[in-house]
MILUMVO-495267 format. One record per residue (C-alpha): residue in three letters; x, y, z. Coordinates in nm, 2 decimals, decimal comma, padded with zeros to 4 digits. Example, Ala and Ser with C-alpha at 12.3 -4.5 7.8 and 13.67 -1.06 7.14 Angstrom:
- type | x | y | z
- ALA | 01,23 | -00,45 | 00,78
- SER | 01,37 | -00,11 | 00,71
***
This chain:
- type | x | y | z
- UNK | -12,55 | -00,21 | -05,61
- UNK | -12,19 | -00,15 | -05,48
- UNK | -12,26 | 00,22 | -05,45
- UNK | -12,56 | 00,15 | -05,23
- UNK | -12,36 | -00,09 | -05,02
- UNK | -12,10 | 00,18 | -04,97
- UNK | -12,36 | 00,43 | -04,86
- UNK | -12,51 | 00,19 | -04,62
- UNK | -12,17 | 00,11 | -04,48
- UNK | -12,09 | 00,48 | -04,44
- UNK | -12,42 | 00,54 | -04,26
- UNK | -12,36 | 00,24 | -04,03
- UNK | -12,01 | 00,36 | -03,95
- UNK | -12,13 | 00,72 | -03,87
- UNK | -12,41 | 00,59 | -03,66
- UNK | -12,17 | 00,36 | -03,47
- UNK | -11,92 | 00,64 | -03,41
- UNK | -12,20 | 00,86 | -03,28
- UNK | -12,34 | 00,59 | -03,05
- UNK | -12,03 | 00,38 | -02,97
- UNK | -12,07 | 00,40 | -02,59
- UNK | -12,44 | 00,30 | -02,61
- UNK | -12,37 | 00,01 | -02,84
- UNK | -12,08 | -00,12 | -02,62
- UNK | -12,28 | -00,09 | -02,30
- UNK | -12,58 | -00,28 | -02,45
- UNK | -12,34 | -00,55 | -02,57
- UNK | -12,18 | -00,57 | -02,23
- UNK | -12,52 | -00,60 | -02,06
- UNK | -12,62 | -00,88 | -02,30
- UNK | -12,30 | -01,07 | -02,22
- UNK | -12,34 | -01,02 | -01,85
- UNK | -12,71 | -01,12 | -01,85
- UNK | -12,64 | -01,46 | -01,99
- UNK | -12,30 | -01,60 | -01,90
- UNK | -12,41 | -01,95 | -02,01
- UNK | -12,44 | -01,84 | -02,37
- UNK | -12,06 | -01,82 | -02,40
- UNK | -12,03 | -02,17 | -02,27
- UNK | -12,29 | -02,29 | -02,53
- UNK | -12,10 | -02,12 | -02,81
- UNK | -11,78 | -02,28 | -02,70
- UNK | -11,95 | -02,62 | -02,68
- UNK | -12,10 | -02,58 | -03,03
- UNK | -11,76 | -02,47 | -03,17
- UNK | -11,59 | -02,78 | -03,03
- UNK | -11,85 | -03,00 | -03,19
- UNK | -11,67 | -02,95 | -03,53
- UNK | -11,40 | -03,22 | -03,55
- UNK | -11,15 | -03,01 | -03,74
- UNK | -11,18 | -02,71 | -03,51
- UNK | -11,16 | -02,94 | -03,20
- UNK | -10,85 | -03,11 | -03,34
- UNK | -10,68 | -02,78 | -03,41
- UNK | -10,76 | -02,66 | -03,06
- UNK | -10,62 | -02,98 | -02,91
- UNK | -10,30 | -02,94 | -03,11
- UNK | -10,25 | -02,59 | -03,00
- UNK | -10,31 | -02,68 | -02,64
- UNK | -10,06 | -02,97 | -02,66
- UNK | -09,80 | -02,74 | -02,82
- UNK | -09,85 | -02,49 | -02,54
- UNK | -09,81 | -02,77 | -02,28
- UNK | -09,49 | -02,89 | -02,45
- UNK | -09,35 | -02,54 | -02,44
- UNK | -09,44 | -02,50 | -02,07
- UNK | -09,27 | -02,83 | -01,98
- UNK | -08,95 | -02,74 | -02,18
- UNK | -08,94 | -02,40 | -02,01
- UNK | -08,99 | -02,56 | -01,67
- UNK | -08,71 | -02,81 | -01,74
- UNK | -08,49 | -02,51 | -01,84
- UNK | -08,55 | -02,36 | -01,50
- UNK | -08,79 | -02,08 | -01,58
- UNK | -09,08 | -02,02 | -01,34
- UNK | -09,43 | -02,10 | -01,44
- UNK | -09,65 | -01,83 | -01,58
- UNK | -09,89 | -01,69 | -01,32
- UNK | -10,22 | -01,64 | -01,50
- UNK | -10,55 | -01,54 | -01,36
- UNK | -10,84 | -01,57 | -01,59
- UNK | -11,08 | -01,28 | -01,56
- UNK | -11,43 | -01,24 | -01,70
- UNK | -11,53 | -00,95 | -01,92
- UNK | -11,74 | -00,81 | -01,64
- UNK | -11,44 | -00,82 | -01,40
- UNK | -11,22 | -00,64 | -01,66
- UNK | -11,48 | -00,37 | -01,71
- UNK | -11,51 | -00,33 | -01,33
- UNK | -11,14 | -00,30 | -01,30
- UNK | -11,13 | -00,04 | -01,58
- UNK | -11,40 | 00,16 | -01,42
- UNK | -11,21 | 00,16 | -01,09
- UNK | -10,89 | 00,27 | -01,27
- UNK | -11,07 | 00,55 | -01,45
- UNK | -11,22 | 00,67 | -01,12
- UNK | -10,87 | 00,66 | -00,96
- UNK | -10,68 | 00,83 | -01,23
- UNK | -10,95 | 01,09 | -01,30
- UNK | -10,99 | 01,19 | -00,93
- UNK | -10,89 | 01,55 | -00,90
- UNK | -10,78 | 01,51 | -00,54
- UNK | -10,51 | 01,27 | -00,66
- UNK | -10,34 | 01,51 | -00,91
- UNK | -10,06 | 01,58 | -00,66
- UNK | -09,99 | 01,21 | -00,61
- UNK | -09,94 | 01,16 | -00,98
- UNK | -09,69 | 01,43 | -01,05
- UNK | -09,39 | 01,32 | -01,25
- UNK | -09,11 | 01,21 | -01,03
- UNK | -08,76 | 01,16 | -01,14
- UNK | -08,39 | 01,18 | -01,04
- UNK | -08,42 | 01,54 | -00,93
- UNK | -08,68 | 01,44 | -00,67
- UNK | -08,44 | 01,22 | -00,48
- UNK | -08,56 | 00,89 | -00,64
***
């Protein structure tokens, strides 16, 4: 039985490696098609009292740390929550920018000899 399981796992891994981009794009499309599903999953997860309590404890510990850092004179963290779709769009834009052949001269290595 274990031998069959290993064969199936190997087949799955080879198939995934061969079709990684397709699998990832389908998963991204599924996530983007139903943004409320994530909210539902989070609501269901917080319905478990132990998980909810652990999350509250972690959140309060983070708040305590933030207050103590603030009292010590450190600036607050500047965070901007982005969705998975925004991150993928940013990544596509970055790929387009860095793979643009017309920008090769802009990206040449510059150092102390270049007057910097």
